[in-house]
C-alpha positions as CSV (number, residue, x, y, z in Angstrom):
1,M,-28.9,0.3,52.1
2,S,-27.2,1.9,55.0
3,T,-26.7,5.6,55.0
4,P,-23.3,7.2,55.6
5,P,-22.7,9.0,58.9
6,P,-23.1,12.8,58.8
7,P,-19.9,14.9,58.4
8,R,-18.2,15.9,61.6
9,T,-18.6,19.5,62.3
10,T,-16.9,20.0,65.6
11,T,-14.1,22.5,65.9
12,S,-12.2,21.0,68.8
13,D,-8.5,20.3,68.5
14,S,-9.1,16.6,68.5
15,A,-11.6,16.7,65.7
16,P,-10.6,19.2,62.9
17,L,-13.2,20.7,60.6
18,T,-14.2,18.6,57.6
19,T,-14.1,19.9,54.0
20,A,-17.7,20.8,54.2
21,T,-17.3,23.2,57.1
22,A,-13.7,24.3,56.9
23,P,-13.3,28.0,56.3
24,D,-12.2,29.1,52.9
25,D,-8.9,30.9,53.3
26,G,-7.5,30.6,49.8
27,A,-6.1,33.5,47.9
28,L,-9.4,34.2,46.2
29,A,-11.6,33.4,49.2
30,W,-12.7,37.1,49.3
31,L,-14.0,36.9,45.7
32,R,-15.8,33.6,46.3
33,A,-17.4,34.9,49.5
34,L,-19.2,37.7,47.5
35,G,-21.5,35.2,45.8
36,P,-22.8,35.7,42.2
37,R,-24.6,39.0,42.8
38,G,-21.7,40.4,44.8
39,R,-19.2,39.4,42.1
40,R,-21.3,41.2,39.5
41,A,-21.3,44.3,41.8
42,F,-17.5,43.9,42.1
43,A,-17.1,43.8,38.4
44,G,-19.2,46.9,37.9
45,A,-17.4,48.9,40.6
46,F,-14.0,47.6,39.3
47,G,-14.8,48.6,35.7
48,G,-16.3,51.9,36.8
49,Y,-13.2,52.9,38.8
50,A,-10.8,51.8,36.0
51,L,-12.7,53.9,33.5
52,D,-12.8,56.7,36.0
53,S,-9.1,56.6,36.1
54,Y,-8.9,56.4,32.3
55,D,-11.1,59.4,31.8
56,Y,-9.1,61.4,34.4
57,F,-5.8,60.7,32.7
58,T,-6.9,61.8,29.3
59,L,-6.1,65.3,30.6
60,P,-2.5,65.0,32.1
61,L,-1.4,62.9,29.1
62,S,-2.7,65.5,26.7
63,M,-1.5,68.5,28.7
64,V,1.4,69.5,26.4
65,A,-0.8,69.4,23.3
66,L,-3.5,71.4,25.0
67,A,-1.1,74.1,26.1
68,A,0.2,74.4,22.6
69,Y,-3.3,74.4,21.0
70,F,-4.7,77.1,23.3
71,G,-1.5,79.0,24.0
72,L,-1.5,78.3,27.7
73,D,1.1,78.7,30.4
74,S,1.7,76.3,33.3
75,A,-0.7,78.1,35.7
76,Q,-3.6,77.9,33.1
77,T,-3.0,74.2,32.4
78,G,-2.7,73.5,36.1
79,L,-6.1,75.1,36.6
80,F,-7.6,72.2,34.7
81,T,-6.6,69.8,37.4
82,T,-7.5,72.2,40.2
83,V,-11.1,72.5,39.1
84,T,-11.4,68.8,38.4
85,L,-10.3,67.9,41.9
86,V,-12.3,70.6,43.7
87,A,-15.4,69.5,41.8
88,S,-14.6,65.8,42.6
89,A,-14.7,66.6,46.3
90,I,-18.2,68.0,45.9
91,G,-19.1,65.1,43.7
92,G,-17.9,62.6,46.3
93,A,-20.0,64.2,49.0
94,A,-23.1,64.5,46.8
95,A,-22.9,61.0,45.5
96,G,-22.7,59.6,49.0
97,V,-25.9,61.3,49.9
98,L,-27.5,60.3,46.6
99,A,-26.6,56.7,47.1
100,D,-28.3,56.7,50.5
101,R,-31.5,58.2,48.9
102,I,-31.9,56.3,45.6
103,G,-29.7,53.3,46.0
104,R,-26.1,52.3,45.2
105,V,-26.4,51.0,41.7
106,R,-28.6,53.9,40.4
107,A,-26.2,56.4,41.9
108,L,-23.2,54.6,40.5
109,M,-24.7,54.7,37.0
110,I,-25.3,58.4,37.3
111,T,-21.7,59.1,38.3
112,V,-20.3,57.0,35.5
113,V,-22.6,58.7,32.9
114,T,-21.6,62.1,34.3
115,Y,-17.9,61.6,33.9
116,A,-18.2,59.9,30.6
117,V,-20.5,62.6,29.0
118,F,-18.3,65.5,30.1
119,T,-15.1,63.8,29.2
120,V,-16.4,63.5,25.6
121,A,-17.7,67.1,25.8
122,C,-14.1,68.2,26.5
123,G,-13.1,66.9,23.1
124,F,-15.5,69.4,21.5
125,A,-14.5,72.4,23.6
126,P,-13.8,75.4,21.3
127,T,-12.1,77.6,23.9
128,Y,-10.0,77.3,27.0
129,E,-12.9,78.6,29.2
130,T,-15.3,76.0,27.8
131,L,-12.9,73.2,28.4
132,L,-12.4,74.4,32.0
133,V,-16.2,74.2,32.6
134,F,-16.5,70.8,31.0
135,R,-13.6,69.5,33.0
136,S,-15.1,70.8,36.3
137,L,-18.4,69.0,35.5
138,Q,-16.5,65.9,34.7
139,G,-15.0,66.1,38.1
140,L,-18.4,65.7,39.7
141,G,-18.8,62.2,38.3
142,F,-15.1,61.4,38.8
143,G,-15.3,62.1,42.5
144,G,-18.6,60.4,43.0
145,E,-17.9,57.0,41.3
146,W,-15.4,55.7,43.8
147,A,-17.5,56.7,46.8
148,V,-20.6,54.9,45.5
149,G,-18.8,51.9,44.1
150,A,-16.9,51.2,47.3
151,I,-20.2,51.3,49.3
152,L,-21.9,49.0,46.9
153,V,-19.3,46.3,47.1
154,A,-18.6,46.8,50.9
155,E,-22.3,45.9,51.6
156,Y,-21.8,42.5,49.8
157,A,-18.4,41.8,51.4
158,S,-18.1,40.0,54.7
159,P,-16.3,41.9,57.5
160,K,-13.4,39.4,57.3
161,H,-12.8,40.1,53.6
162,R,-13.9,43.7,53.2
163,G,-10.5,45.2,53.3
164,R,-9.1,42.9,50.7
165,T,-12.1,43.3,48.5
166,L,-12.0,47.1,48.5
167,G,-8.3,47.0,48.0
168,A,-8.8,44.9,44.9
169,I,-11.2,47.5,43.5
170,Q,-8.8,50.3,44.3
171,S,-6.2,48.5,42.2
172,S,-8.4,49.1,39.1
173,W,-7.1,52.7,39.2
174,A,-3.8,51.4,37.9
175,V,-5.6,49.4,35.2
176,G,-7.3,52.6,33.9
177,W,-3.9,54.5,34.1
178,G,-2.3,51.8,31.9
179,L,-5.2,51.8,29.4
180,A,-5.0,55.6,29.1
181,A,-1.2,55.4,28.5
182,L,-1.8,52.8,25.7
183,A,-4.6,54.8,24.2
184,Y,-2.4,58.0,24.3
185,T,0.4,56.1,22.5
186,L,-1.9,54.9,19.7
187,V,-3.9,58.1,19.3
188,F,-0.9,60.5,19.2
189,S,0.8,58.1,16.8
190,F,-2.0,58.3,14.2
191,F,-3.1,61.9,14.7
192,G,-1.4,65.3,14.9
193,D,-1.3,67.0,18.3
194,D,-4.1,69.5,17.4
195,T,-6.5,66.6,16.7
196,A,-5.1,63.9,19.0
197,W,-6.1,65.6,22.3
198,R,-9.7,65.8,21.1
199,V,-9.7,62.1,20.1
200,M,-8.3,61.2,23.5
201,F,-11.3,62.9,25.2
202,W,-13.7,61.2,22.8
203,T,-12.5,57.8,23.8
204,G,-13.9,58.7,27.2
205,A,-17.3,57.5,25.9
206,L,-16.3,53.9,26.7
207,P,-17.9,53.9,30.2
208,A,-21.3,54.1,28.5
209,L,-21.0,50.4,27.6
210,L,-20.4,49.6,31.3
211,V,-23.6,51.5,32.3
212,V,-25.7,49.4,29.9
213,W,-24.3,46.2,31.4
214,M,-24.8,47.4,35.0
215,R,-28.4,48.4,34.4
216,R,-29.1,44.7,33.4
217,R,-26.8,42.8,35.7
218,V,-26.0,44.7,38.9
219,Q,-28.2,45.1,42.0
220,D,-27.9,46.6,45.4
221,A,-27.1,44.1,48.3
222,P,-30.6,42.9,49.2
223,E,-30.2,43.1,53.0
224,A,-28.6,46.6,52.9
225,A,-31.4,47.8,50.5
226,A,-34.1,46.4,52.8
227,A,-32.4,48.1,55.8
228,R,-32.4,51.5,54.0
229,E,-36.1,51.1,53.1
230,R,-37.0,50.5,56.8
231,S,-34.9,53.4,58.0
232,T,-36.6,56.7,58.6
233,E,-33.3,58.6,58.2
234,K,-32.0,59.3,54.7
235,G,-28.6,60.4,53.6
236,S,-27.4,63.6,55.2
237,F,-24.0,65.1,54.6
238,P,-24.0,67.2,57.9
239,A,-24.4,64.0,59.8
240,I,-20.8,63.0,59.4
241,F,-19.8,66.1,61.4
242,K,-21.9,65.2,64.4
243,G,-21.4,62.9,67.4
244,P,-19.0,60.0,67.2
245,L,-18.5,60.4,63.4
246,L,-16.9,63.9,63.8
247,R,-13.5,62.6,64.9
248,T,-13.4,59.9,62.1
249,T,-14.4,62.5,59.5
250,L,-11.7,65.0,60.5
251,F,-8.9,62.5,60.7
252,A,-9.9,60.7,57.5
253,G,-10.2,64.0,55.7
254,L,-6.8,65.1,56.9
255,L,-5.2,61.9,55.8
256,S,-6.9,61.9,52.4
257,T,-5.9,65.5,51.8
258,G,-2.3,64.8,52.3
259,V,-2.2,61.6,50.3
260,Q,-4.3,62.8,47.4
261,G,-2.6,66.1,47.3
262,G,0.8,64.6,46.9
263,Y,-0.4,61.9,44.5
264,Y,-2.3,64.2,42.1
265,T,0.5,66.7,42.0
266,L,2.9,64.1,40.7
267,A,0.4,62.2,38.5
268,T,-0.6,65.4,36.8
269,W,2.7,66.9,36.1
270,V,5.1,63.9,35.5
271,P,3.8,63.3,31.9
272,T,4.4,67.0,31.0
273,Y,7.8,67.0,32.7
274,L,8.9,63.8,30.9
275,K,7.9,65.2,27.5
276,S,8.9,68.9,27.9
277,E,12.1,68.6,30.1
278,R,13.3,65.1,29.2
279,G,12.2,65.0,25.5
280,L,10.4,61.7,25.8
281,S,7.7,60.7,23.4
């Protein structure tokens, strides 16, 4: 029996690529390029960031009820967001260093557990001051999750698809926002305001299920993990302020401060405005 000729692999204009060697440029090429392990890492990071968003927005959506329950003015309720975001900056920096030292997946699980535990704890807060403390501790995990999840998936993604892949993970923030709005609608329909805000925070336990799955199914990118093991340099926060990284750090920090400052100002206060000033349910 004669054997068929091997497929043509030349890339010249006269001989186009065959199906076997043609580049995958479809709409979901970035997802297929991750491979099975990479897709599991993507799912873990996507879910972690969506639930990160969900746990964050339990506060802005419950702000009116909280203010009434504790007798707070706008400055006091605004302080909830301030401590959360300041703590999230610390959490992001710390999680980046931690991810370099103990691995991406382990650091990711720690950040998810942190924001989940302290979101639930907020629902048990007996006083304004206690809630303020719990919310600031929640911010540590809230800020760290995106930093670690993005690194984990970026190490699986090819340079060609890395931007689209991380953009897809970023879109999970809107998914969490939407889930929080749906949960708020249901919870505040079945419970009075004095209880509903606590129930909203208790639903923040959901990320614990994601951690159980990640522990079994998600791994660091093998090549990146091996490179970290061979390296004599471990994660160092001051390193980003030295040498060629300094310029990138300063400009990226300036950009993020403007974008995030504007976004969180609106995202935090719009629900209160719509309810208090516009009378919307």
